[in-house]
SERO-253649 format. One record per atom (N, C-alpha, C): residue in one letter; x, y, z. Coordinates in steps of 0.2 Angstrom, whole numbers, padded with zeros to 4 digits, always signed. Last residue first. Layout:
SERO-253649
AXYZ
...
//
This chain:
SERO-253649
D+0232+0322-0883
D+0240+0321-0878
D+0240+0327-0876
L+0217+0317-0883
L+0222+0321-0883
L+0226+0321-0880
V+0205+0305-0888
V+0212+0305-0884
V+0216+0311-0886
R+0189+0306-0892
R+0196+0306-0895
R+0199+0307-0889
R+0178+0294-0894
R+0179+0297-0891
R+0187+0298-0891
G+0163+0289-0905
G+0170+0288-0903
G+0171+0293-0897
L+0150+0281-0914
L+0152+0286-0908
L+0160+0284-0907
V+0140+0281-0927
V+0148+0281-0927
V+0149+0284-0920
L+0128+0274-0935
L+0129+0279-0933
L+0137+0277-0928
R+0121+0272-0952
R+0127+0269-0947
R+0127+0276-0943
G+0105+0269-0958
G+0113+0272-0959
G+0116+0267-0952
I+0093+0267-0957
I+0094+0272-0961
I+0101+0273-0963
P+0091+0255-0949
P+0089+0255-0955
P+0089+0261-0959
T+0109+0255-0941
T+0102+0257-0941
T+0097+0257-0948
T+0124+0249-0933
T+0120+0251-0941
T+0112+0249-0938
T+0135+0259-0925
T+0129+0253-0923
T+0125+0256-0929
V+0151+0257-0915
V+0145+0257-0922
V+0140+0252-0921
Q+0159+0266-0905
Q+0154+0259-0905
Q+0153+0261-0912
V+0174+0266-0896
V+0172+0266-0903
V+0165+0262-0902
D+0181+0271-0884
D+0176+0269-0884
D+0173+0269-0890
E+0194+0280-0892
E+0195+0276-0887
E+0184+0276-0887
F+0206+0287-0906
F+0200+0285-0903
F+0199+0279-0899
G+0217+0286-0912
G+0218+0289-0905
G+0212+0289-0902
G+0217+0279-0924
G+0220+0286-0926
G+0219+0292-0915
D+0215+0269-0921
D+0222+0269-0924
D+0224+0275-0922
R+0202+0267-0918
R+0206+0265-0915
R+0215+0268-0914
L+0198+0271-0933
L+0197+0276-0927
L+0202+0275-0923
E+0202+0258-0939
E+0206+0265-0941
E+0204+0272-0935
A+0196+0250-0932
A+0200+0248-0932
A+0203+0256-0933
T+0181+0256-0937
T+0182+0254-0929
T+0190+0253-0928
L+0182+0252-0949
L+0180+0260-0948
L+0183+0258-0940
E+0183+0238-0951
E+0187+0243-0951
E+0185+0249-0950
E+0170+0235-0945
E+0176+0232-0941
E+0183+0238-0943
A+0161+0240-0954
A+0162+0242-0946
A+0166+0241-0941
T+0169+0244-0966
T+0163+0240-0964
T+0164+0242-0956
R+0167+0264-0973
R+0170+0255-0975
R+0166+0249-0970
V+0157+0275-0981
V+0160+0271-0975
V+0161+0263-0976
P+0162+0284-0994
P+0157+0279-0991
P+0162+0276-0985
P+0167+0303-0993
P+0167+0296-0995
P+0163+0289-0991
V+0158+0315-0999
V+0158+0311-0993
V+0161+0305-0994
G+0150+0319-1008
G+0154+0319-1013
G+0160+0316-1004
R+0137+0323-1006
R+0137+0319-1007
R+0144+0317-1009
S+0135+0336-0998
S+0139+0331-0995
S+0138+0324-0999
D+0137+0353-1004
D+0135+0348-1007
D+0138+0338-1002
A+0133+0368-0993
A+0138+0363-0997
A+0134+0356-1000
C+0130+0379-0983
C+0127+0376-0990
C+0133+0372-0996
R+0130+0375-0966
R+0134+0377-0972
R+0132+0374-0977
I+0126+0381-0950
I+0123+0381-0956
I+0128+0381-0962
E+0131+0381-0935
E+0134+0384-0939
E+0131+0379-0947
L+0123+0383-0918
L+0123+0381-0924
L+0125+0382-0930
R+0122+0390-0909
R+0125+0382-0907
R+0125+0379-0913
S+0115+0401-0909
S+0122+0403-0907
S+0124+0397-0907
T+0103+0398-0915
T+0105+0400-0922
T+0115+0400-0917
V+0089+0393-0910
V+0097+0389-0907
V+0102+0390-0912
A+0077+0398-0911
A+0082+0402-0906
A+0089+0397-0903
A+0068+0392-0919
A+0068+0390-0913
A+0075+0393-0908
A+0070+0405-0929
A+0062+0403-0926
A+0066+0399-0918
E+0083+0401-0934
E+0081+0407-0929
E+0075+0407-0925
A+0080+0390-0939
A+0084+0389-0933
A+0084+0396-0929
R+0071+0394-0949
R+0069+0389-0943
R+0074+0388-0937
E+0080+0402-0956
E+0076+0405-0954
E+0072+0400-0949
R+0091+0393-0960
R+0090+0397-0957
R+0085+0402-0952
L+0082+0385-0968
L+0086+0382-0962
L+0087+0388-0957
E+0079+0392-0978
E+0073+0391-0973
E+0076+0387-0969
K+0092+0394-0983
K+0089+0399-0981
K+0083+0397-0977
V+0093+0379-0990
V+0097+0382-0983
V+0094+0389-0980
V+0084+0380-0998
V+0083+0374-0992
V+0087+0377-0986
D+0090+0388-1007
D+0084+0389-1005
D+0083+0385-0996
E+0101+0379-1010
E+0104+0387-1006
E+0097+0390-1004
A+0106+0363-1007
A+0102+0367-1010
A+0103+0374-1007
R+0114+0356-0996
R+0117+0359-1005
R+0111+0363-1007
E+0119+0356-0979
E+0112+0357-0986
E+0115+0358-0994
V+0123+0352-0964
V+0123+0354-0971
V+0119+0352-0976
G+0125+0359-0949
G+0121+0357-0952
G+0122+0358-0961
V+0133+0355-0933
V+0134+0359-0939
V+0131+0355-0945
A+0131+0361-0916
A+0130+0358-0921
A+0134+0360-0927
R+0131+0356-0899
R+0133+0362-0905
R+0132+0357-0910
L+0120+0356-0883
L+0122+0353-0890
L+0123+0358-0896
E+0114+0359-0873
E+0121+0360-0874
E+0124+0359-0880
P+0101+0357-0873
P+0100+0364-0874
P+0109+0366-0873
F+0092+0345-0883
F+0099+0346-0880
F+0102+0354-0878
M+0080+0348-0888
M+0081+0344-0886
M+0086+0344-0880
T+0085+0358-0898
T+0080+0361-0895
T+0079+0354-0888
L+0095+0349-0908
L+0096+0356-0904
L+0092+0358-0897
T+0083+0340-0911
T+0088+0339-0909
T+0091+0343-0904
T+0076+0347-0918
T+0072+0347-0914
T+0077+0344-0907
L+0084+0353-0929
L+0081+0358-0925
L+0079+0354-0920
L+0087+0338-0936
L+0092+0343-0931
L+0090+0350-0927
A+0075+0336-0940
A+0078+0331-0935
A+0081+0335-0930
G+0072+0349-0948
G+0066+0345-0945
G+0071+0341-0938
G+0079+0355-0958
G+0081+0354-0951
G+0077+0353-0946
I+0076+0356-0971
I+0074+0360-0968
I+0073+0360-0961
G+0091+0347-0975
G+0084+0348-0979
G+0082+0355-0973
S+0106+0340-0971
S+0099+0343-0964
S+0092+0345-0969
G+0115+0333-0977
G+0109+0335-0979
G+0102+0335-0976
L+0124+0328-0962
L+0124+0330-0967
L+0116+0328-0972
D+0129+0335-0945
D+0119+0333-0949
D+0123+0334-0958
L+0137+0332-0933
L+0137+0334-0938
L+0130+0332-0942
L+0138+0338-0914
L+0134+0334-0919
L+0133+0336-0927
P+0151+0336-0901
P+0148+0341-0907
P+0143+0336-0912
G+0139+0337-0888
G+0141+0334-0895
G+0149+0335-0896
G+0134+0340-0877
G+0137+0345-0881
G+0139+0344-0886
A+0131+0329-0867
A+0137+0333-0865
A+0139+0340-0868
A+0118+0327-0877
A+0119+0329-0869
A+0123+0333-0867
L+0125+0318-0885
L+0122+0324-0887
L+0122+0330-0883
R+0130+0310-0877
R+0135+0313-0880
R+0132+0319-0882
D+0119+0303-0871
D+0125+0306-0868
D+0129+0310-0871
R+0115+0295-0885
R+0110+0302-0879
R+0115+0306-0877
Y+0125+0288-0887
Y+0125+0294-0891
Y+0120+0299-0887
A+0123+0279-0877
A+0131+0284-0879
A+0130+0288-0881
P+0110+0273-0879
P+0112+0279-0872
P+0117+0281-0874
V+0099+0271-0888
V+0107+0272-0890
V+0109+0276-0884
A+0087+0273-0885
A+0090+0268-0887
A+0096+0266-0888
D+0084+0286-0883
D+0085+0281-0877
D+0085+0276-0880
Y+0079+0294-0892
Y+0088+0293-0890
Y+0089+0289-0886
A+0066+0295-0892
A+0070+0289-0898
A+0077+0290-0895
M+0059+0294-0876
M+0062+0297-0881
M+0067+0293-0886
//
């Protein structure tokens, strides 16, 4: 399983997430991940209404709609991520522990556990 390459991420998904998927498209990766992790809850964001319609239909067919919120919105306005060091420091200052930043060929994965008072 591809998620074995990042055990902390795999474990977070197995524990229920949550997962935010920006640019979900028709949901190939998102729906597969929800199917693989039955406790996972996710939000998928896609900007094209016709694609959102297809994603909803596929989510229904995969029987994951109770764990998936689908939003039609443009995620291109999400601010760019700073350096891994800056992001890690900011998250730790914001009450997150166990912050891990992994850079992959397709982007950056950030994991952290929020400590609630």
